[in-house]
C-alpha positions in Angstrom: 88.7 101.9 90.6 90.0 99.6 93.7 93.5 99.6 94.1 94.2 95.8 93.1 92.0 96.6 89.5 94.5 99.5 89.3 97.2 97.3 89.8 96.5 95.1 87.6 95.8 97.6 84.7 99.4 99.2 85.0 101.0 95.1 85.1 99.0 95.0 81.6 100.9 97.8 80.3 104.2 97.6 82.3 103.9 93.8 80.1 103.0 95.5 76.5 107.0 95.9 75.3 108.3 92.6 77.2 105.7 90.1 75.6 106.4 92.0 72.1 110.0 91.5 72.9 109.4 88.1 73.6 107.3 86.7 71.5 110.0 88.5 68.5 113.1 86.5 69.9 111.2 83.2 70.7 110.0 83.3 67.1 113.8 83.8 65.7 115.4 81.4 68.2 112.4 78.5 67.3 112.8 78.9 63.1 117.4 78.7 64.1 116.7 75.4 66.4 114.3 74.5 63.3 116.8 74.8 60.8 119.3 72.7 62.7 117.1 69.8 64.0 113.7 68.1 63.1 110.8 69.8 64.7 109.8 66.7 66.7 113.1 67.0 68.8 111.8 70.0 70.5 108.5 68.5 71.6 111.2 66.7 74.3 111.6 69.9 76.1 108.3 71.0 75.9 106.5 68.2 77.4 109.6 68.2 80.5 108.5 71.4 81.3 105.0 70.1 81.1 105.2 67.8 83.3 107.1 69.8 85.6 104.4 72.1 85.8 101.7 69.9 86.3 103.8 67.8 88.9 104.2 71.3 91.2 107.9 72.3 91.0 107.8 74.9 88.7 107.4 77.5 91.7 110.6 76.1 93.0 112.6 75.5 90.1 112.5 79.0 89.5 113.0 80.2 92.9 116.1 78.1 92.6 117.4 79.1 89.5 116.3 82.7 89.4 116.9 83.9 93.7 119.0 80.9 94.7 116.2 80.1 97.3 116.9 76.6 99.2 114.5 75.0 102.1 115.8 76.3 105.4 117.9 74.7 107.6 117.0 73.8 111.0 118.0 76.7 113.0 116.4 79.2 110.2 113.7 77.5 110.4 113.7 78.0 114.4 114.2 81.3 113.8 111.5 82.2 111.7 108.4 80.0 113.7 107.6 83.3 116.2 107.3 85.0 112.2 104.9 82.3 111.2 103.4 82.1 114.3 102.9 86.1 114.2 101.6 85.6 110.2 98.6 82.9 112.1 98.0 85.1 114.5 96.9 88.2 112.0 95.3 85.4 109.8 97.8 86.7 107.0 98.8 84.1 104.6 97.7 82.3 101.2 96.9 78.2 101.1 99.8 75.6 100.9 102.2 78.7 101.9 106.1 77.7 100.9 109.0 79.9 102.6 112.0 79.7 101.2 115.9 81.3 102.4 117.7 82.4 99.8 121.0 84.5 99.5 121.6 88.0 100.1 123.0 89.8 102.9 119.8 92.7 102.6 116.8 92.5 104.4 114.3 91.6 101.6 111.1 89.2 100.8 110.6 88.2 97.1 107.1 86.1 95.7 107.2 83.2 93.6 103.9 82.1 92.0 101.0 81.8 93.6 102.2 79.6 97.5 105.7 80.6 97.3 107.9 83.2 99.4 111.4 83.7 99.2 113.3 85.7 102.4 116.2 86.7 102.1 119.6 85.6 104.3 120.0 88.8 105.2 116.5 88.7 106.7 116.9 85.6 108.9 119.8 86.6 110.8 118.4 90.3 111.4 115.4 88.2 113.0 118.3 85.9 114.9 120.1 88.9 116.1 116.9 90.8 117.3 117.5 93.5 114.5 114.6 93.2 113.2 111.8 92.1 116.0 109.2 89.0 115.0 106.4 91.6 114.0 108.0 93.9 111.9 109.5 90.4 110.1 105.8 89.1 109.3 104.8 92.6 108.7 107.9 92.7 105.3 106.2 89.1 104.9 102.7 89.9 105.1 103.6 93.0 102.2 104.7 90.5 99.8 102.1 88.0 100.6 99.2 90.8 99.9 100.7 91.0 96.8 100.5 87.2 96.1 97.0 86.8 97.4 96.3 90.2 94.4 97.6 87.8 91.5 99.8 90.3 91.5 103.6 88.2 91.8 106.5 89.5 89.7 107.7 85.8 89.3 105.0 83.8 88.2 106.5 80.7 86.4 104.5 80.6 83.0 105.5 84.3 82.6 108.6 83.9 84.0 110.0 80.8 81.4 108.0 82.9 78.7 109.8 86.6 79.1 113.5 84.8 79.1 114.6 86.6 76.6 113.4 89.7 77.5 114.9 89.3 81.1 118.8 88.2 79.4 118.2 91.9 77.1 117.1 93.6 80.2 119.7 92.7 82.4 122.6 93.4 79.3 120.9 96.7 79.3 121.0 97.6 82.9 124.2 96.7 83.1 125.2 99.0 80.4 123.4 101.9 81.8 125.1 101.3 85.3 128.4 101.1 83.8 127.9 104.2 81.8 126.4 105.9 85.0 129.3 105.7 86.8 130.7 107.9 84.5 127.7 110.4 83.8 125.4 111.8 85.8 121.6 109.4 84.9 120.7 113.0 84.7 122.5 113.6 81.9 122.1 110.3 80.5 118.1 110.4 80.3 118.5 114.1 78.4 120.5 112.7 76.0 117.9 109.9 75.3 114.8 112.5 75.1 117.4 114.8 73.0 117.9 111.6 70.6 114.4 111.1 70.2 114.1 114.7 69.4 116.6 115.1 66.2 115.1 111.2 65.5 112.2 112.8 64.9 113.4 116.2 63.1 115.5 114.1 60.8 112.6 112.1 60.2 110.6 114.8 58.6 112.8 117.0 56.9 115.5 113.8 55.6 113.9 110.9 55.5 110.7 108.8 57.2 113.4 105.8 58.6 114.2 108.4 61.3 111.7 107.9 62.8 112.6 104.3 64.0 114.7 106.0 66.9 112.1 107.9 67.8 110.0 104.7 68.1 112.9 102.8 70.4 113.3 106.3 72.6 109.2 106.3 72.9 109.4 102.8 74.0 112.2 102.6 76.1 110.2 105.8 77.9 106.7 103.7 77.8 108.3 100.9 79.5 110.6 103.3 82.4 107.2 104.7 82.7 104.9 102.0 82.8 107.4 99.5 85.4 107.6 102.1 87.4 103.7 103.2 88.1 103.3 99.0 88.0 106.1 98.9 91.1 104.2 101.7 93.1 100.7 100.2 92.1 102.1 96.9 93.9 102.9 98.4 96.4 99.4 100.1 97.2 98.3 96.7 97.3 100.4 95.6 99.5 100.4 98.3 102.2 96.6 98.2 102.0 96.4 94.7 102.6 99.0 95.1 106.1 96.2 97.5 106.9 93.4 95.0 106.8 95.9 92.1 108.9 96.8 94.8 111.6 100.6 94.7 110.3 100.4 98.4 109.3 101.6 100.2 112.3 105.2 97.4 112.6 105.9 97.8 108.4 105.4 102.1 109.1 108.2 102.0 111.9 110.7 100.1 110.0 109.8 102.5 106.4 110.5 104.8 108.6 113.7 103.7 110.7 115.1 102.2 107.0 113.8 104.7 104.5 114.9 108.3 104.3 113.0 109.3 101.3 109.9 111.4 101.3 107.2 109.2 99.5 108.6 106.6 101.8 107.5 108.6 104.7 104.6 109.3 103.2 103.5 105.7 103.2 103.9 105.9 106.8 101.4 108.2 107.5 99.0 106.7 105.3 99.9 103.1 107.1 99.8 104.5 110.1 96.8 106.8 110.0 94.5 104.8 107.0 91.8 105.7 108.7 92.1 110.1 108.5 90.0 111.7 105.2 92.8 111.7 102.0 95.0 109.2 104.0 93.4 105.8 102.8 95.7 103.2 100.9 92.5 102.7 98.8 89.9 100.2 97.8 89.4 96.4 98.9 92.0 93.9 99.2 91.0 89.9 98.8 89.6 89.0 102.3 91.5 87.3 105.0 91.4 84.2 104.9 92.0 81.6 108.0 94.9 80.0 106.5 98.0 77.6 108.4 101.2 79.2 107.4 103.6 76.6 107.3 107.7 77.7 107.6 108.3 74.9 104.5 106.8 72.3 103.1 
C-alpha cells in the first residue's frame, strides 16, 4: 500500500467518531428546528448553501470564516511573487490555485478545499524580512499542495459544514483540557482517563452493566486520539513524498532542522535529504506532477 492509500485509510478511521457524533447532533438540531418552524422554512438555508457551493465560493467562505483569510494586499502579492515563481519552476501546484493570507504571527500554511491555500501573515512577513527565503517558503506551501493533490485536505467545504457540531464540541473539550493542564501534568490526566475506564469495566462486570458506558466513552476518546494522530502523520508523509518529487525536499529539511528540535522532525529531515537510501524513502508514489500555472491570488 503506497503512502497516499495509507493516508486515505487513516483519514477514514479518523472521521468515524466525528461523523457519528455530528449525525446525532444534526438530528437533534433538526428535530428542535422542526418543532419550532415548518419544514419548508428549512429549505431556504439549504437552498442558499447549494447556490453558494455551485457558484464556487464555498472554499473562500470557509477560509474567511475559519482561518480569517483575505485576498493578499498589494505589498503581500509583491512579497509572495518570488514564492509563486519557485512553485512554477518546480511545476508544483494545482489547477486554479488561489493563495490567500490569514491571521497569525507564526509561519504556517493551511489548505481549504481543492484549490485554496492560506498562508499566515507571519509567513509573508518572514519572506519580506529575509528570514525565510522564497525557496523555503515555496517548500512550506508545496508540502500542503502535496496533501491537496492527494485529496486529503482537512478543510473540505462540505465536510467542514457537516462536521460543524463536532468542531464546536471539540473546541470546548480542548479548552477544558488545556485549562486543566495548567494545574495537572498531562500524563497524569491521561493516566486518570485510563484508570477511569478500568474502574468502569470492573464496575460493569461486578455491579451493573450500565457502568460500561464509561468504558465506551474512554475507548472512543482514545480511539479518536490515536486515529487523528495517525492521520496527521500519514498526511505528513504524503507532503514529504511530494516535496521529494518536485525537488523542494532539501529546503524543507533545512527548515525542519532550524525550527524543530524533536527527534521525529530530525528523522524526517534526514529522509527528505536522502530519500533514495534504503529505509529512508518517504514511501510510495504521489499524484504525478502537472505543468500548472500558479497565480498568487485570483
